[in-house]
Structures are given as C-alpha cells and as structure tokens.
N, C-alpha and C positions, 0 to 999 in steps of 0.2 A: 793193190791201191791203183788210183786212176792214172798215174804216170808210168806204171809198169816197172821194168828194170831201168834204173837211171844211172848214168855216168856223169858225175860232176867234174869238170876240168877247170883248174885254176892255176895261178902262178904261186910259187913258193913264197910264203911270207916269213922271212927270217926274223922279223922284229914285230913286236906288238904294235898295232896301229888300228886306226878306224876301219881300214879296208879289211884287215884280218878278222876283226870282230864281225863285220857284215858277212864275210866269207864263211865264217863258222855258222852264223845264223842261217845262211842259204843252204848249207849242208844239212842242218837240222830240219829245215823246211822241206827239202827234197826227200830226206829220209822218212819224215812223217807221212809223205804222200806217195811213196814208191813201194813196190813189192820187194825190191832188192836194191841195195845201194852200192855203187862203186865210185872210186875217186882216182883221178890222175892229176899230178901236180907237175908243172913245167918250170924249170929254172930259166927266167927271162931277165936279161940285162939290157938296160937302156942307156948306160953310161959310157959304153965303149964307142967313142966317136969314130975312130978309124973303121971299126967293124960296121957301124951304121952307114957310113959313106960308101963303103964297099957294097953293102946290101942294096943301097939305092941305085948305084951304077949298074949292078948286075940283076936288078929287078927281083931281089930276094924278099923274103918275109921275116917277121919277127920269130916265128916258130920254125925250127929246123926239120928236115926230112926224117931224122931218127925218131923224134917225138911223134910226128904225123903217122909214121908206119906203126908205131907202138899203139897209138890210139885206135887206128883202124883195126888192128888185130884184136884189141880188147873189145871193141864193139861187136866184132864178128864172133869171137869165141864166147862172149857172155850174152849174146843175143839181146843187145841193148835196145830199148824202145825209145828212150828220151835222153838227150844230152843237154846238160845245163852248163853253158859257157860262162864262167864266173868272172870275166873281165873282158872289156871291149878290145884288149890288145891281141886277142887270139882269133882274129878274123879269118886267117887262112886255115885254121882248124875247122871252123864252120864250113868253109868252102869245100875242104877235102871230104868232110863227112857227107855233105849233100851230094857230091859227085859219086861217092861210093855207096851211100845208103840213102837214096831219095826219100824213103818212107820213115826214116828216123826223125823224130820230132826234136827240133833244136830250139832251146830257150836261151836268149842272150840277156845277160845282166850287165848293166852299165853302173859301176861304182861311181864314176864321174863321166863327164865328157872328157876323155883323156887328152884329146887334142887341146881343148881350152885349159884344162888343168895344168898340163905340162908347159903350155905357153906362159901361164901365170908364174909357175915355178922358175922359169927362165928369167922373167922380169925381176923377181925377188932375189934370186941367187946371182944374177948378172952373168950367168954362164951362157953367153949367146951362141957358143959353138954347138949347143944342143938343138939348134934350129934344124940341123940335119935329121935329128931323131923325129921331129914333128912330121916329116914326110912319111916315115914308116908307120907312125901312129895313125895318121889320117887314112892311109891305105888299109890298115888293119880294121879300123872302125867301119869304113865303107864296105869292106868284105863281110863283116859280121852282120851288118844290117841287111845286106843283099841275100845272105844265105841262112837267115834265121826265120823261124815260124812265128815266134813271139819275142818282142823286145820289152824289157823291163828297165825302168830307171827309178831312182830314189825319189825324185821330185819333179814338179812341172817344169822348173827351170832347165833341168837336164834334158827333159823331153823336147822342149822348145829348142835347146841347143843342138841336139842331133838333127832336128828338122831343118834348122838354119844351115847346117853344114852338109847334110846328106839327104834332105828331102823326105824324111819320114819321122813321125812322132812315135813315142812309146805306146805300146798296147796296154800296159799296166804300170801304175805307180805303186811301188812297194817300199815305203819309207823305212828308215832305221828302226830297229826294235831290239828288245832284250828279253831273254827268259827272266822272269821276275825272281830275284834272289834276296829281295829286301827282307830284313828280319827286325821286327820292332824291338825285341829284347836286346839284340846286339846294339841297336841304335841307342837305347836307353843307357846301356853300360858304357858306351864310347862317346856319347855326345859331349859337346863343349859345355863345361860347367863353370867356366871362368867369365870374367867381364871383357876379355880380349876377343874381338871379332876375328874369327878365323876364315880367311879367304883361300880358295883352292883353285889352282889351274892344273888341268890334266891334259897332257899331250906329249907325243914323242918329239925328238929333237930334229925338226926339219924346218926349212925357211919360214913358212907362214906362222908356225908356232913360236919360233925364235923371235920373229918380228913382234908378235902379239905380246909376249912376256916383256920384251924390252920397252915396247910402247907403254904398257901398263905401269912398269916400274918408273920410267922417266917422266910420264905425263900425269899419272894418277896417284900412285902410292906415295911419291915424295911430297904431295900436297895434302895428304890426309892427316888430320889432327887427331882423329879418334884412335884409340888404342887397338891396333890390328896386328895380325901375323899373316904373311902371304906365303903359302905353301905351293911349290912348283914340283909336280910329280909327273914323271914320264921318262921313258927310255932315252938316255943320252944327255939329259939336262944336268946330270951330275958334273959334267965337264964345262958347263957354261960359265962365262966370266962377265960380271956386271961392271959398268964403268965406275960406279961408286959402291962402297960397302954400306949396306943397310941391315942392321941386326934384325929387322922385322921380316926379312926374306929368309925363308927356310927352303933351301935348295935340296930337295930330296932325290930327284932323278929316278932311276930305275927301281921299281918294286915288283915283287911277285904277286901282290894282291892289293888292289886299290880300296877295298872295302873299308878298312879302318879309317882311311883318310876322308872318304865321303861321310862316314858316320860322325867324325869329330869336327867337320867343317860346318860353317854357318851359311856360306854363300859361295857358289861356284862362279868364277869369272871366265869369260870366253871372248876376249877382245880380238876376234879373228877378222882380218880385212881381206884375205886372199883365199881362194879355194874354189871347189866345185863339189857336187854331191851334197851330202848332209854331214853335219858334225855329230859323230856318235856320242861325244862327251855330253851333249845336251840331253839326249834321251837317257843316258846313264845317270845323269844328275837327277832327272825327273824320277827315275826308278828309286833312287835313294832319298826322295822327298826333299830335294835341295832346290831353292830358287837359283836363277841364273842371271848374272849381269853380263850382257853380251852385245854384239854389234848385229847389224842387218845380216851379214854373212853367217854369223854363228846360228841365227834362227832360220836361215834359209831352208825351206821345205817343211817346216813345222807349222801346220795349218791351225794354229791356235793364237789367241791374243797374248802377246809376250808379257803384257801387264799382269796376266793371271799367274805367270810362273816366274816373274822377275822384272827385268827392265831392259829395253833396247835403246841404244844410242851409239852414235859415232863420235860423240864429243867427250873429251876428257873431263871437262867441267861438270857434265851431267853424271858421269861415272862417280866423280868425287862426291857430289851432292847425294846420290843414291846411297853410297856407302856410309856417309856421315849420318844419314837419317834412317838407315836400314833397321827393320824389326822383323824377325822371323815370323812372328804371329800374324803378319799381314798376308801370308800365303798359306792357305788352308786346304786347297784342293789339288795340290800338285800330284799326289799319288793317284788320285782318280783320273786326272788328265793322262797320266802315263798308262794306266790300265786300259782306258777307253780308246787310246790311240796308238801307243807304241810298245805294247807288250807283245811277246811272241805269239800268244794265243789269238790276239786280235789280228795280227798280220797273217797268220796261218788261215784264219777264217776268211779273210779277204782273198787270199791266194786260191783257196779251194773254191770259193764262190765264182771267181773269174773263170777258172778252167771248167767248172761244172756247167756254166752258161754257154761255153763255146762248143759243147758236145752237140 
C-alpha cells in the first residue's frame, strides 16, 4: 500500500475517551493504507508537577530516552517507511526520528491544540500549578511541527490555533469519524416506545463534561415541564453527586457498550462550553440516527447546518424550549449526513485522495 511499512506511536489510553476513539480510528486508517502495521504506545504523565518543573529546569522532554531508543530500534529493525505520531505531545519523538532517519515520512496528528486544551482544563479545574506543564506541552508541539512532513488536525479551528502559536497551518483536515455499526433491527427492538422523552448525555468524567452535566441539570432540566428522563453515561460519572435529588436523572456511569443507550434515547444533549478538537459524541450520535441539542463548542468542526441535525444554542431558555417542543420526526436525514461526511469510508477516501495527489 502507498504508506509502506507504518509505525503508529501514541500514548496509552487507560480509559475510554474521545481521544481513544480517534486513536483507534487512526490505527484503522493507517492499517488500511499500509503494507504492514506496527504500533508503539508510550506511558505519558502530565500530572506530576515536581517532575515537570524538574524537566523544565534541566531542558528535558515529555518522552524519556528509554522510549526513544526503543522506537529508533523498531524503525531500524522493521525497516519502517512511515511514522504516524498520534498526539502532539510527542514532539521530541519526531525530532529523534528525523535526526536518525531523514527519509522516514512523519505524519503528525493533533487531537487538539494541546496547549490551548490544557489551558482550558486549568481554568475549569482551578489547578493553576499545572501552568508548569504548559511549558513542556508547548515545546513538544513546536518540535512536532518542525520535524513532521504532514500535519493533520480535526478541524479548521485547530489548524488556525497551531498557526497562531507556531506559525504553520495543517496540511489536511481529517474530522472525527466512525466505522458504521448502526443496525436498524436493533434500533426497532430497543427504541423508546413510551411517552417519556429520553435524553442522553455521553462523556467520561472530566471537568468540561462535569460542568456540562451540572449546567444542564441546574439550568435546563429543573425547568422542563414535559415528562423526561435524563441518562448520564460515561466512565466515572457513577460517582457524581448532584446538589439536589431528581428522580428523572438516571446516573448510569461506566458501561461496556453504549449501543443500547443510543438506540433507546430520543435526543442526545451536549452542552459543552470548554474544549478543543471535535466532540466524538456528536458524530457517534449521528451514526445512531439521533438528533443533538448542543452548544457552539459541541458542534465545532462539524461543517453542517446544526438545524438539520438538532439545535445549537448557549442559552438555557432555548434548550428548554427545544426540548418542550421536540419531535423526532422533524429530523429525517441524519443518517445520510453521517454517511456522507463522518463515516470511516468517507474519511479514508479523503485521506487516500490527499496523499495520492502529493505524489
């Protein structure tokens, strides 16, 4: 295949998250277009403040020498043609590869502009000591851009973001996508057959999602008169505590399979106010033929009219009005929008076309 022997390098994703979903997609994408596929995962910790300060003072990098030597050996022994760096935190990896193997083709993938994303997390979590970590992140992203042949981001905002910070835009935009696993028969078996409107939030337990759920419960759900149930599904949310008990809230937390929850829900809610990259839960909802009620941040990077797949607003009162008046029959082309824009096959076609034109 046109990439030859490919080595994908990423960080260990111990929990299910949007990044891990895209990382899996990227592996499938490389595998589809490579003659042979290899993978190397690095354990990377950004939360050790003392270690990060030490790294800054002594001009260290996020990836240690042991991993670097191991990667170099793998490239040499397996005669690797292409390296896909699956996070912008691995800048010194790209540098080391280009120093040792100038002819190896390096593709850099930005899940987010990590510098901007981590800065947002600091604001939301109030852990200002993590500003030391930002110095290391910025160094890593700058190295990755300098020593990569192709830069890929999820959307135009991130491309503009790396240009503002580092003076170079992405060569290719490759939005969130999913291998299509929708099953009409399973949907018909599991779909909501009651008069209760079932709302679904999907996301792991970290600050922007916690803020989103609390905002929705405190500003939207409590003012809804219509009969509804609000399902919160995502790793870690089983431990969450709400200020007031509301029997309409179904706190599910961690599940091994989201499928049944998507099939039984009527409307996916995504009141996300902080973040970077793209929200995978939106593309996933589209795959399952579900309309989405979200904010500007939730729909960031989705180059479609949000009114065709749901509703976009920052205002709680408009969220309330949309839910009160919601009819599923108003949204009939969601699956087509997914297949035409965010299916794996569509993204693979765009990927192949881009590299074919560069030959």
